[in-house]
C-alpha positions in Angstrom: 134.7 108.2 143.3 135.2 107.3 139.4 138.0 106.9 137.7 138.6 109.4 135.1 141.7 108.2 133.4 139.7 105.2 132.1 136.0 107.2 132.1 134.5 108.0 128.6 134.1 112.0 128.0 130.0 111.6 128.9 131.3 110.7 132.7 133.6 113.2 132.6 131.2 116.4 131.9 128.7 114.7 134.2 131.5 115.1 136.4 132.4 118.4 135.9 128.5 119.5 135.7 128.4 117.7 139.6 131.3 119.5 140.7 129.5 123.1 140.7 127.3 121.5 143.1 130.2 120.7 145.3 130.9 124.6 146.1 129.0 127.5 148.5 124.9 128.0 148.1 125.2 130.7 145.9 127.0 129.2 143.4 124.9 126.4 142.8 121.7 128.6 142.8 123.7 130.5 140.2 125.0 127.4 138.3 121.9 125.7 138.6 119.3 129.2 136.6 122.3 129.5 134.1 122.8 126.4 133.3 119.7 124.1 134.4 119.4 122.6 130.4 122.9 121.4 130.7 122.4 119.9 134.4 119.3 118.1 133.0 121.3 116.7 130.4 123.0 114.4 133.0 120.1 112.5 133.6 119.2 112.0 130.0 120.5 108.5 129.3 121.6 108.3 132.8 119.9 104.7 133.0 121.9 103.1 130.3 125.2 104.4 132.5 127.3 101.9 134.4 126.0 102.0 137.6 128.5 103.2 139.8 127.9 106.5 137.4 124.5 106.1 138.3 124.8 105.6 142.6 127.5 108.8 142.3 125.1 111.4 140.5 122.6 110.1 142.6 124.6 110.4 145.7 125.9 113.8 144.5 122.7 115.4 143.8 121.2 113.7 147.8 124.0 115.1 149.6 124.9 118.7 147.5 121.6 119.2 146.7 118.7 118.1 148.2 120.7 118.3 152.1 121.3 121.5 151.6 118.7 123.2 153.7 119.7 126.9 152.5 118.4 126.1 149.0 115.4 127.1 148.6 113.1 123.8 148.1 110.9 125.4 144.7 114.9 125.1 142.8 115.1 121.6 144.2 111.7 120.6 143.2 112.0 122.2 139.6 114.6 120.2 138.4 112.7 117.0 139.6 109.7 117.0 137.2 108.4 113.7 135.3 111.0 113.8 132.6 113.4 113.9 134.8 112.4 111.4 136.8 111.8 108.7 133.3 115.4 109.5 132.3 116.3 108.1 136.0 113.8 105.2 136.0 112.4 104.2 131.9 109.0 102.7 132.6 110.1 99.7 130.6 112.6 99.0 133.8 109.4 99.6 135.8 107.2 97.5 133.6 109.9 94.5 133.6 110.4 94.3 137.1 106.4 94.4 137.8 105.8 91.3 135.6 108.5 89.0 137.3 
């Protein structure tokens, strides 16, 4: 878990948004339908955050979203389009890795 005492407002906001995924499936569905843009905002600039936050975000999404068998596949896939993936793995990082 990330220490909230020494974090910035963005990190605390991300932790707040992820807390909605740690609940019942119906709450997740309502949250993702009504606050989709806020949730997707987590990924904007994520590649510039501390690696512990990136790890926590990806683990929380895997555990609480993708591993939830009651959540429809269309909801899961609808959140992760090309733009979302490009925020997580910017093309400049990928090109830098291929250059080495």
